[in-house]
RODO-29991 format. One record per residue: x, y, z of N, C-alpha, C in turn; residue in three letters. Coordinates in steps of 0.02 Angstrom, whole numbers, plus 32768, in hexadecimal, padded with zeros to 4 digits. Example, Ala and Ser with C-alpha at 12.3 -4.5 7.8 and 13.67 -1.06 7.14 Angstrom:
2
82947EE4818682677F1F818682947F5B8186ALA
82827F90816282AC7FCB816582858002818ASER
***
This chain:
382
2629BCCF04AC262BBC9E04D4263FBCBC051BMET
261CBCA40555261CBCC7058B265FBCAE05B2SER
2682BCD705DB26B8BCC105FF269DBC94063BALA
26CEBC61064C26C6BC3C068726BDBC5F06C9GLU
268FBC5306F02691BC6F072D26C6BC5D0756PRO
26E7BC8E077A2722BC8A07B3270CBC7607EATHR
2725BC43080F2715BC36085F273EBC510887THR
271FBC7908B22741BC9D08DF276ABC77091AALA
27A3BC86092A27D0BC65095D27A9BC66099BALA
27AFBC2209C52782BC280A0527A7BC520A33PRO
2787BC6D0A5D27A1BC900A9827C8BC670ACAALA
2801BC7F0AE92822BC5B0B1227FCBC420B4AALA
27F7BBFC0B5727D0BBE40B8E27F3BBEA0BCFALA
27C5BBFA0BFE27E8BC010C49280FBBBD0C5DPRO
2845BBBE0C762861BB840C912846BB610CC3ALA
2843BB1C0CD3281FBB020D022820BB170D4BPRO
27F2BB0F0D6F27ECBB3B0DB327DFBB7E0DB3GLY
27D1BB9D0D7427B3BBDC0D8227F2BC190D78GLY
2835BBFC0D6C286BBC250D702870BC430D21THR
288EBC7C0D232893BCA30CE528BFBC890CBCPRO
28B2BC920C7428DCBC760C42292ABC840C47PRO
2956BC670C27299ABC750C3B29ACBCB80C1CALA
2996BCDA0BE229A0BD130BCA298CBD4B0C02PRO
2959BD420C1F293FBD7A0C4D296ABD760C87VAL
297DBD3A0CA029ACBD340CD029F3BD560CC2GLU
2A05BD470C902A46BD680C6D2A43BDAB0C75ARG
2A0ABDCB0C6029F9BE1E0C622A04BE250CA9GLU
29E8BE0F0CD429EABE220D222A31BE200D3CARG
2A5DBDEE0D1D2A9EBDEE0D412AC5BE210D1EVAL
2AB9BE300CDC2ADABE5F0CBD2AD6BEA90CDASER
2A8FBEB00CE92A81BEF30D032AA6BEF80D4FALA
2AA4BEC90D782AC0BECD0DB12B0BBED80DA7PHE
2B28BEB70D822B78BEBE0D732B83BF030D5DVAL
2B56BF1F0D2A2B69BF640D122B61BF930D40SER
2B2DBF8E0D6E2B22BFC40D9C2B59BFC20DCCLEU
2B69BF8C0DE52BA7BF890E182BE1BF9A0DF4SER
2BEEBF8E0DB72C2ABFAC0D9C2C30BFF80D99ARG
2BEFC0160D872BEBC0600D7F2BFAC0800DC4VAL
2BD0C05D0DF62BD8C07D0E3D2C29C07A0E51MET
2C3FC0430E482C8AC0360E652CBBC0660E45LEU
2CB3C0760DF32CDBC09D0DDC2CCDC0ED0DE8VAL
2C82C0F90DFF2C7DC1400E142C9AC1450E5AALA
2C9BC1110E842CC1C1220EC42D08C12D0EC2PHE
2D2DC1090E8D2D72C1060E912D8AC1420E72VAL
2D59C15E0E452D6FC1A30E252D5FC1E00E4AARG
2D38C1CC0E882D23C2090EB82D57C2100EE8ASP
2D87C23E0ED42DBEC2470F002DB2C2580F4DARG
2D80C2800F562D5EC2950F932D4EC24D0FBFSER
2D1EC2290F9D2CFFC1E20FBD2D3AC1BD0FC8ALA
2D6BC1AB0FA12D9FC18E0FB62DC6C1A90FF0LEU
2DD8C1E30FF92DFBC205102E2DCBC1FB106EPHE
2D95C20910722D6FC20510AF2D55C1B910C6PHE
2D53C19310942D45C14910A42D78C12310B3VAL
2DACC12A108C2DE8C10910A02E27C12410C6LEU
2E41C15910AB2E75C17E10C82E69C19D1106LEU
2E2FC1C0110E2E25C1ED11492E24C1BF1186PHE
2DF9C18511872E01C15A11BE2E4AC13A11D0PRO
2E74C12E119A2EB3C11911AA2ED7C15211CDLEU
2ECDC18E11BA2EEEC1C111E42EDEC1BC1236MET
2EA0C1B3123E2E83C1AD12852EB0C17312A1PHE
2EB0C134127E2ED3C0F212992F24C10A12AFLEU
2F3DC12B12752F88C13D12882F8EC17112CAMET
2F60C19E12CA2F66C1D712FD2F56C1B41347LEU
2F20C19113492F12C16E138A2F41C13B1397PHE
2F58C118136B2F86C0E2137A2FD7C0F81392GLY
2FDFC13B137E3024C15A1395301DC17913CETHR
2FE8C1A013D72FD4C1C914102FBAC1B81448LEU
2F88C19014502F63C17D14892F84C15414B1LEU
2FC3C14014A62FEBC11D14DF2FF1C146151CLYS
2FF4C18715192FFBC1B0154B2FBAC1C5157CGLY
2F87C1A6155E2F44C1C315702F42C1A715BDALA
2F14C1C815E02F0BC1BB162B2EC0C19B163DTHR
2EBFC17C16692E7EC165168D2E6BC17716D4THR
2E3AC17A16E92E32C18617302E16C1511750GLN
2DFAC117173C2DDEC0E917672DF5C0A4173DHIS
2DFAC074176C2E05C03117542DDFC001177FALA
2DC8BFC4175C2D9CBF9317802DC1BF5B178DLYS
2DC7BF4217D02DF2BF0F17E22DC6BED7180CVAL
2DDCBE99180A2DB6BE6D18332DECBE54186AGLU
2DDDBE5418A62DF5BE3018D82DE8BDF418E4GLN
2E15BDB918E02E03BD7018E22E22BD5B192CVAL
2DDCBD4F19562E03BD3519992E11BD6E19C5GLY
2E33BD6019F82E4BBD911A282E89BDAA1A10ALA
2E96BDF21A0B2ED6BE1119F72EE4BE3F1A34VAL
2F10BE291A662F1DBE4E1AA32F2FBEA31A90ARG
2F4CBEA71A592F64BEF01A4E2F30BF161A3CLEU
2EFBBF041A162EC1BF301A042E8EBF281A42LEU
2E84BEF51A5C2E5BBEEE1A982E71BF211AD5ASP
2EB7BF351AD72EC7BF511B102EC6BFA51AFFSER
2EB5BFB11AC52EACBFFC1AB32E65C0141AC4VAL
2E60C0361AF52E1CC04E1B102E1DC0A21B1DGLN
2DE1C0AD1B292DD0C1051B392DE1C12A1B00GLY
2E05C1621AFC2E0EC1901AC42E3CC1721A87GLU
2E62C1421AA12E9BC12D1A712E66C0EE1A41ALA
2E33C0D51A672E06C0AC1A3B2DDDC0D41A0FARG
2DC1C10D1A202DA1C13C19F92DC1C14D19BDTHR
2E07C16319CB2E2EC17E19932E40C1411966GLY
2E44C0FD197F2E58C0C819522E20C0BC1923LEU
2DDDC0CA19442DA3C0B719192D90C0EA18E7GLU
2DADC12118EA2DA9C15418BE2DC7C14A1875GLU
2DFDC11F18792E23C11018432E1DC0C41826VAL
2DFCC092185D2DFAC055184D2DB4C03D185CLEU
2D91C01E18312D4EBFF318492D64BFB0185BTHR
2D64BF9C18992D7FBF5818B02D3ABF2F18C0ILE
2D32BEF418992CFDBEC518A92D28BE8218CBTHR
2CFDBE5E18F32D19BE2519122CFCBDDF18EEARG
2D29BDB018E82D1DBD6F18D02D3DBD3F18EAGLY
2D2ABD0818D32D4EBCCA18E82D6FBC9B18B8ASP
2D53BCAA187A2D69BC8018432D9BBC9E1811ASP
2DDABC8918252E12BCAB18012E0ABCA317AAGLU
2DFBBC6017A22DF6BC5317532DC3BC7F1736ALA
2D89BC8B17562D58BCB517372D71BCF61735ALA
2D8FBD1417622DAFBD5E17662DDDBD641730ALA
2E0DBD3817242E32BD4516EB2E0FBD3E16ACLEU
2DE2BD1B169D2DC0BD1A166A2D9BBD61165BGLU
2D84BD7716912D6ABDC116832D9ABDEB1670LYS
2DDDBDE616932E14BE1E167C2E24BE0C1632VAL
2E2CBDD216252E3ABDC515CF2DFEBDE615AFARG
2DC9BDE215B22D8DBDFD158F2D8CBE46159FLYS
2DAFBE6215C22DB2BEA915CC2D75BECA15FCGLY
2D57BE9516232D1CBEA8164E2D3FBEBD1692ASP
2D72BEB1169E2D9CBEC216D72DE8BEDD16C1LEU
2E00BF0A16E12E43BF2516CE2E73BEFA16F2ASP
2E66BED917272E9ABEB217522E78BE871780ALA
2EA6BE5117952E87BE2517CB2EC9BE2B1804MET
2EB0BE32183D2EDEBE3618762ECDBDFB18A7ILE
2F05BDD518BF2EFEBDA318EC2F46BDA41915LYS
2F3DBD7D19502F78BD7E197F2F9BBD3D1974GLU
2FDCBD3F196A3009BCFF195B302DBCF41997GLY
3054BCC1199B307EBCAE19CE30AFBCE719E3PRO
30B1BCE41A2A30EFBD191A4730DABD601A40GLY
309BBD6A1A423074BDB71A343085BDD319F4GLY
308EBDA119C23094BDB719803056BDDB1967THR
304CBE121949300FBE2B192C3010BE2018DDVAL
2FECBDF418C72FE5BDDB187F2FBCBE07185EVAL
2FCFBE2818282FA7BE4C17FE2FA3BE3217B9VAL
2F71BE1B17952F6ABE0817512F39BE381734ARG
2F63BE5816FF2F3ABE9316D72F31BE81168BTYR
2F0FBEB2166F2F00BEA716212F2BBEDD15FBSER
2F42BED315BC2F55BEF315982F2ABF19156EALA
2EE8BF15156C2EB2BF2F154B2EBBBF7A155AALA
2EC6BF91158F2ECEBFDD159E2F11BFE315C2ASP
2F4ABFF215A72F85BFF015CE2F90C02515FEGLN
2F6AC06015EC2F6BC09416252F4CC0761661VAL
2F13C05416582EE6C041168F2F17C00516BAARG
2F36BFDB16902F63BFB116B02F9EBFCF16D9ALA
2FB7C00616BE2FEDC02916DD2FD1C04D1722GLY
2F92C06517182F76C08017582F67C0531787THR
2F52C017177E2F41BFE217AF2F89BFD217D1VAL
2FBDBFC917B33001BFAE17C13016BFEB17F5GLN
3012C02E17D63022C06F18033007C0661841GLY
2FC9C06D183D2F98C075187F2FB6C03218B2ILE
2FA9BFF718962FC1BFBD18CD3009BFC718DFVAL
3038BFD718AD307BBFE318CF3085C0181900ASN
3057C05118F53058C086192E303FC06C196ESER
300DC03C19742FEBC02319A5301CBFFD19CBVAL
3040BFD519A5307DBFAB19BD30B4BFD519DDVAL
30C1C00A19B930F7C02E19DD30E0C0531A21GLN
30A6C0601A27308AC0781A5D3089C0511AA0GLN
3074C0161A88306DBFDE1AB330ADBFCA1AD1ALA
30E2BFC31AA4312CBFB61AB0314BBFF81AEAASN
3136C02F1AC93151C06D1AF9312EC0621B40GLN
30F3C04F1B4A30D5C04E1B8530F6C0191BB0ALA
3112BFE81B913135BFB21BB53185BFC31BB5ALA
3194BFFF1BB731E4C0171BB1320ABFEB1BECSER
3242BFE41BD0326EBFC21C01326DBF791C02GLY
3238BF5C1BDF322ABF171BCD3238BEFE1B85LYS
323EBEC01B7C3240BEA41B3431F5BEB91B15ALA
31FFBEC81AD431C0BEDE1AB43183BEA61AB6PRO
314ABEC71ACE311CBE971ADC30F9BE7B1A99THR
30F1BE9F1A6630D5BE981A203100BE9F19F3PHE
30FFBE8019BD3127BE8C197830F3BE8B194FTHR
30F3BEA2191330CCBEAB18D630EFBE781897LEU
30BDBE52187A30C7BE2A18483092BE341810GLU
30AABE5517D4306FBE5A17A43083BE461762SER
304DBE2817453057BE1016FC3018BE1C16D5SER
3019BE2116972FE2BE2316662FCABDDC1654ARG
2F90BDD5163F2F71BD9116292F78BD8D15E7VAL
2F85BDC115C32F91BDAD15782FDCBDB4156AGLU
2FEABD96152D3032BD9215123047BDD41513ASP
3092BDDE152730BBBE18152C30BDBE4414E5GLY
30ADBE2514B230B9BE4714753075BE761469SER
303DBE75148F3004BEA71481301EBEF2148DLEU
2FF8BF13145C300ABF5514562FC7BF7F1455LYS
2FBFBFBC14672F7CBFE514692F5EBFE31420PRO
2F81BFDC13EE2F5DBFDB13A02F34BFA0139EILE
2F44BF6713CC2F16BF3213D42ED1BF3B13E6GLN
2EC6BF7014032E81BF8A14142E6BBFC51401PHE
2E8BBFE613E42E77C02013B92E5BC0151377LEU
2E7BBFE313522E67BFC8130C2E21BFB61306THR
2DFBBF9613372DBABF82132C2D86BFB2132DPRO
2D9FBFE3135E2D68C02213642D71C04F132CGLY
2DADC05F131D2DADC09212D82D93C06B129BLEU
2D9DC02C12902D8CC00712552D3FC00F1259LEU
2D19C00912952CD5C004128E2CBCC0511278GLY
2CD6C07B12972CC1C0C012822CD1C0D41238TRP
2D06C0B4121B2D15C0BF11D32CE0C09A11AAALA
2CD1C05D11C12C97C03A11952C53C05C119DVAL
2C43C07111DE2C03C09311E22BFBC0D211B8ALA
2C35C0FA11BB2C30C13411982C2AC1251142THR
2C52C10511282C57C0E810EE2C11C0D410D6GLY
2BEFC0A810F72BACC08610DA2B78C0B510EDALA
2B6FC0E111212B44C10811242B3DC14810FEVAL
2B7EC16310EC2B7EC1A110BF2B76C188107BPHE
2B97C14F10652B8DC13110222B3FC1271003SER
2B1EC10510382AD8C0FD102F2AA8C1311023ALA
2AB8C15F10572A8BC19D10632A9EC1CD101EALA
2AD4C1DC10102AE5C2060FE42ADDC1F00F9CLEU
2AE8C1AA0F8C2AD2C1980F4D2A8AC1930F3FTHR
2A5BC1890F702A21C18A0F6729FAC1C30F65LEU
2A13C1FA0F8429F8C2430F792A16C25C0F44VAL
2A57C24B0F272A75C26A0EE92A4DC2480EAFGLY
2A4AC2120EA92A1FC1ED0E7929E4C2070E72TRP
29B5C2150EA62973C2340EA52976C2730E86ARG
299CC2A10E9B29AAC2E40E7C29BEC2EB0E39GLN
29E8C2B90E1D2A00C2B50DDA29D0C28E0DB2LYS
2993C27E0DCD2966C2500DAA2984C2150D90LYS
29BAC1F40DAF29CCC1B90D9D299EC1880DB1VAL
2989C1890DF22950C1510E0A291BC1550DD8LEU
2905C1880DC028C5C1920D9228D8C15E0D4BARG
2913C1630D392923C1460CFC2930C0FB0D0BARG
2952C0EC0D412955C0A20D59290FC0840D65LEU
28DFC0AC0D6F28A2C08F0D8B287BC07E0D31ARG
2889C0A00D002871C0A10CC52895C0660C95LEU
28CFC05F0CB228F8C0330C9128EBBFE50CA2ALA
2900BFAD0C7528F5BF750C8F291FBF570CBEPRO
2925BF790CF52946BF680D302928BF5F0D77VAL
292EBF270D982904BF1B0DD22920BF420E07SER
28F6BF540E37290DBF710E6C293DBF450EA0ALA
2938BF050E952969BEDB0EBB29A9BEE20EA1GLY
29B4BEE60E5A29F4BEED0E392A11BF340E54ALA
29ECBF670E5C2A0BBFA20E782A26BFA60EB9ILE
29F6BF880EE22A0DBF7A0F2B2A45BF560F2DILE
2A46BF150F0F2A7BBEE20F0D2ABDBF060EFEALA
2ABCBF2C0ECA2AFEBF470EB42B1FBF820EE1SER
2AE7BFA80F032B0BBFDA0F302B20BFAC0F6EARG
2AFCBF7F0F8F2B12BF590FB62B5CBF340FA6VAL
2B5BBF1D0F712BA3BEF80F582BD3BF2C0F60THR
2BC8BF620F442BFABF930F3D2C19BFAC0F86VAL
2BE2BFB70FAF2BF0BFD10FFC2C13BF9C1025SER
2C00BF5F10162C2DBF20103B2C6EBF1B101DVAL
2C78BF260FDF2CBEBF1F0FBF2CDEBF530FDALEU
2CC7BF910FEF2CF0BFCB10042CFABFBE1051THR
2CCABFA410752CDDBF9C10BE2D0ABF6610C5ALA
2D0FBF2B10962D49BF03109B2D8CBF1A1089LEU
2D8ABF48105D2DC7BF69104B2DE1BF8F1087ALA
2DB2BFB610A62DC1BFE010E82DE7BFAC111AGLN
2DC2BF7011242DD8BF40115A2E1DBF271143THR
2E25BF0E10FF2E5DBF0610F42EA0BF3310F9THR
2E8FBF7610E42EC7BFA310EF2ED5BFB01133ILE
2EA0BFB811602EA7BFC511A82ED5BF8711CAPHE
2EBDBF5311B82EF1BF1411D02F32BF0F11C2LEU
2F3CBF2511792F7DBF1C11692FA9BF5E1187VAL
2F86BF8C11862FB7BFC211A02FC3BFB511F1LEU
2F88BFA512182F96BF9B12532FC8BF651268ALA
2FDBBF3412362FFFBF05124B3045BF06122BTHR
3057BF47121F3090BF58120C30BBBF65124DLEU
3105BF4712453128BF4812823127BF9512ADPRO
311ABFC912943113C00812B530D6C00E12E0PHE
30A8BFF312DA306FBFE21307306BBFA21322PHE
3079BF681306307DBF271320303EBF071333GLY
3008BF0D13102FC9BEE8131E2FCDBE9D1310LEU
2FC8BE7A134C2FC3BE2E13442F7BBE1B1349LYS
2F6ABDF513132F25BDD813072F1FBDA01331LEU
2EE7BD93135B2EE0BD5E13882E99BD3B137ATHR
2E9CBD0613952E55BCE013942E42BCD61346GLY
2E00BCC9133C2DEDBCCA12F82DE2BD0A12DDASP
2E18BD3412CA2E0EBD7112B52DECBD721272TRP
2DEEBD3F12482DC4BD4712102D7EBD58120CTRP
2D5FBD4D12462D1EBD5512552D05BD9F1251LEU
2D3CBDC812492D24BE1512462D16BE2611FBVAL
2D23BDF411CE2D0CBDF8118A2CC3BDF5118BVAL
2C9BBDB9119E2C51BDB511A02C37BDEE11D0PRO
2C5DBDFB12032C48BE34122C2C37BE7D120ELEU
2C77BE8A11DA2C71BEC111B42C3EBEC51184VAL
2C2DBE7F11672BFABE8A11322BB0BE91114EVAL
2BA6BE7611882B68BE7F11B02B5DBEC611BECYS
2B93BEE411D22B9BBF2711F32B85BF5B11BCALA
2BA7BF5011832B9ABF7711402B50BF7A1131THR
2B34BF3B112F2AF1BF3C11232AC4BF5F1152ILE
2AD6BF63118C2AAFBF7D11C72AB5BFCD11C2ALA
2AF5BFE911B12B06C02811A72AEDC0451168PHE
2AEBC01611392AC0C02D10F42A78C03A1105MET
2A5CC00D112C2A15C02011412A06C05A115FSER
2A32C07E11812A3DC0BD11A42A40C0F11167ILE
2A6EC0E4113A2A71C11110FA2A35C11210DAGLY
2A0BC0D610CE29D2C0DE10AC299AC10010CCLEU
299EC0F811032966C11F112E2973C16C1125LEU
29B5C181112929C6C1C7112729B0C1D710D9VAL
29CAC1B610AC29C5C1C510692976C1CA104FGLY
2946C1A610782907C1A9107028D8C1E7107FSER
28F9C20110BB28EAC23710D728F8C27710BDILE
2947C27F10AF295CC2B8109E294BC2D1104BALA
294CC30D1046293BC32510032976C33B0FDDLYS
29B1C351100229E4C3680FD32A1FC33B0FFATHR
2A60C34C0FD92A9BC3270FEB2AA9C34B1022GLU
2AA7C38210292AC5C3B010672A9AC38610A9GLU
2A58C38610A32A34C37110D32A4AC32D10E7ALA
2A52C30B10B42A65C2BD10C52AA9C2B810E0ALA
2AD4C2E610D32B1DC2E610EC2B12C2FF1133ASN
2AEBC33311442ADCC34911922AC6C31211B5GLY
2A87C2FC119C2A67C2BF11C02A97C27B11D4LEU
2ABCC27611A02AF0C23B11AE2B23C24611E3SER
2B3DC28511DF2B6CC29E12132B58C2A11261GLN
2B16C2AE125E2AF2C2B412A02AEBC26912BAILE
2ADFC23C12882ADBC1EE12A02B1AC1D212AEILE
2B49C1DF127B2B87C1BB128E2BB1C1CE12C2VAL
2BC2C20C12C22BF0C22512FA2BDBC2101341LEU
2B98C22513582B86C20D139A2B8BC1CD13A8PRO
2B76C1A313712B7AC15613732BBCC13E1377MET
2BE6C16113592C34C14613662C4BC15413ACSER
2C42C18E13C02C54C195140C2C37C1691446PHE
2BE8C16114382BCAC13014682BDBC0EC1464LEU
2BF3C0D614332C03C097141C2C48C079142ESER
2C74C0B114482CBCC09E145A2CE3C095141BGLY
2CDBC0B713EF2D07C0B913AF2D47C0E013B9SER
2D42C11A13E22D7BC13D13E82D90C1391438PHE
2D65C135146C2D6BC12D14AB2D4DC10314D7PHE
2D5DC0E815112D41C0AD15312CF2C0CF1551PRO
2CCFC0A415552C90C0B8156F2C7EC09D15B7THR
2CB0C08415D82CA9C07216192C8AC09C164AASP
2CA0C0DC16422C8AC10E16762C47C12C1662ASP
2C26C12016322BEAC13E161C2BACC12F164CMET
2B80C15D165C2B41C155167B2B21C113166APRO
2AF5C0FC16912ACEC0BE16792A9FC0CC1646GLY
2A89C10D16432A56C11A160E2A72C11715C9TRP
2AB2C13415C72ADCC135158B2AF9C0FA156ELEU
2B07C0CE15A92B14C088158F2AD8C05F1578LYS
2A9EC06F158E2A65C04F156D2A58C0611522ALA
2A67C0A1151D2A5EC0BA14D52A93C09D14A5ILE
2ACEC09514C32B07C07B149A2AF9C0321488SER
2AD7C00714BA2ACCBFC214A12AA4BFBF146AGLU
2A77BFF514602A4ABFFE142D2A65C00413EDALA
2AA7C01613E52ACAC03413A22AE5BFF6137DLEU
2AE4BFF713402B03BFC313142B4CBFC01327PRO
2B66C00613212BB3BFFF13312BCFBFE01367LEU
2BACBFEE139F2BCABFD913D82BCEBF8913D3ARG
2B9DBF6513AF2B9DBF1B13AD2BE0BF0D137CHIS
2BE1BF3D13492C22BF23131C2C68BF2C1341LEU
2C6DBF6613672CA9BF7913892CB6BF4213C0VAL
2C83BF2B13EC2C8DBEFA14142CA2BEB313FCTHR
2C81BEA213D42C8EBE5913B02CD3BE601387ALA
2CE1BE9C13662D25BE9813422D56BE9E1372ALA
2D51BEB913A72D83BEBE13E42D8DBE7313FEGLN
2D56BE5214002D69BE0E14202D85BDDF13F2SER
2D72BDE213AE2D96BDAD13882DD1BDCA1366VAL
2DE9BE0D136A2E27BE1C13572E60BE21138FLEU
2E46BE2913C52E78BE3814062E72BE141439SER
2E2DBDF4144E2E24BDD114852E26BD8B1485ARG
2E31BD7014472E2EBD2614382DF0BD0C1435GLY
2DB9BD3D142A2D6FBD23141A2D73BCF913E6GLY
2D29BCD713E22D16BCA513A72CDBBCB01390GLY
2CC3BC7D13722C7CBC7D13492C46BC99137CVAL
2C45BC7F13C32C14BC9113E12C0EBCD013FFMET
2C4EBCFD13ED2C55BD3D14042C34BD6C13C1ASP
2C38BD4A13812C37BD7613492BDBBD68133AALA
2BC0BD2B133F2B85BD1E13272B50BD4C1343LEU
2B4BBD5613882B15BD7913A62B15BDC41385PRO
2B5BBDDE137C2B59BE1C135E2B3CBE261318ALA
2B5BBDF012F12B3DBDF612AB2AEEBDEA12A7MET
2AD3BDCE12D52A8BBDC812D32A64BDFC12EBGLY
2A8BBE2B13172A6BBE6213222A75BE9D12F0VAL
2AABBE9112D12ABCBEC612962A85BEAB1259LEU
2A7ABE7912492A49BE67121629F6BE771232LEU
29F0BE70126A29AFBE7D127E29A0BEC4127BLEU
29D4BEF1128E29D8BF3A129029C6BF4F1240PHE
29F2BF2E120D29E8BF3A11C9299DBF3411B7ALA
2981BEFA11C62949BEE611A92911BF1311C7ALA
2915BF30120928E5BF5C121828E8BFA111F8VAL
292ABFC411F22929BFF811D72921BFFD1184LEU
2933BFC11168291FBFBC111D28DBBFBB1113THR
28ABBFA411462865BF9F11372851BFE71140GLY
2862C00B1172284CC04A11772861C0751140ILE
289FC072112A28ADC08E10DD2884C08010A7SER
2871C04510AC2851C02C106F2811C04D1073TRP
27F1C05B10AF27B1C08210AB27ADC0C8109ALYS
27F8C0EB10AF2801C132109C281AC1441059LEU
2836C10E10322857C10E0FFB2836C1310FC7PHE
284DC1630F99282AC1740F60285DC17F0F23ARG
2844C16C0EE5286FC1720EAB2880C1B40E9CTRP
2853C1E30EA92868C2320E9B284AC2590EBDGLU
285BC29B0EC4283CC2CB0EEA27FDC2DB0ED7ASP
***
């Protein structure tokens, strides 16, 4: 008696709309979670990576926050609103000497001048008040330059009064800053150093991971494994974004301690989407480096060559106001410049969404272009 034929189980039909069956989708999610966990654990266990990504930038924050209070500057930008007899009376060699330390522009709109001071486009606004009072409104964005403006104007006031010796003082000085008196230099150091830390972590992690995996044949195994390229990229981006957000949290917590006294202003939370967009942009640089370099040493060198000049040109360490025009043009093309400028605006200058959105758009556009180039140059193995 013959056995009854068995009926094979029907294959899983695709879900409506062409979407993959649920088991396939679960496998993709599981692969993404597993890869992300592996990358995160590897990062946490790598003491050198932890030091250079998290602790090393914090050392710079503490160093600059403590020591840069005594820094000096040679030039300040001020706007003279209306007629100011004190400044208009300075002529000849005295005028030449004054213009060596002050760039004086003229205007008639006091409100517009004050807004420029608040945004950091000007260091001070000067106008003439009643009774010969010289009114100076300055910004705490750079306390050294604010002190420079007050010292120079006060010197001119004293010279004018000495010239009128034997009489009641012709001029008096009245100065005040446009921001709240609680602001401190750390308010303006934090965004730049945070941007440098985020750029360093994202560029180096993407470049070294890609080259290391290629050398160790990990990419080859992943290519043969049932893991999509999208899951690999998404897991790497996720880990880098989480690392950048951890950097941001640590920076802000440390800077807001009483010793430094950071006061968050405006819609400061916008720094979070800014950092996310910036991390993606800087990772695209790392992907390009990782696609070109053949060894980890070469990837490390190329990353250093890119990150360090970009940090100096973007104002992470020092102001860029006195740069030549051609250097400023290069600076405007760098993603770090847009992150630093927007972060300063939302963290310390009372900026809002309209200050952050253009920067985020530029960062994502930059990431799209460099990722496309990296895709063309990418190779799974040497």
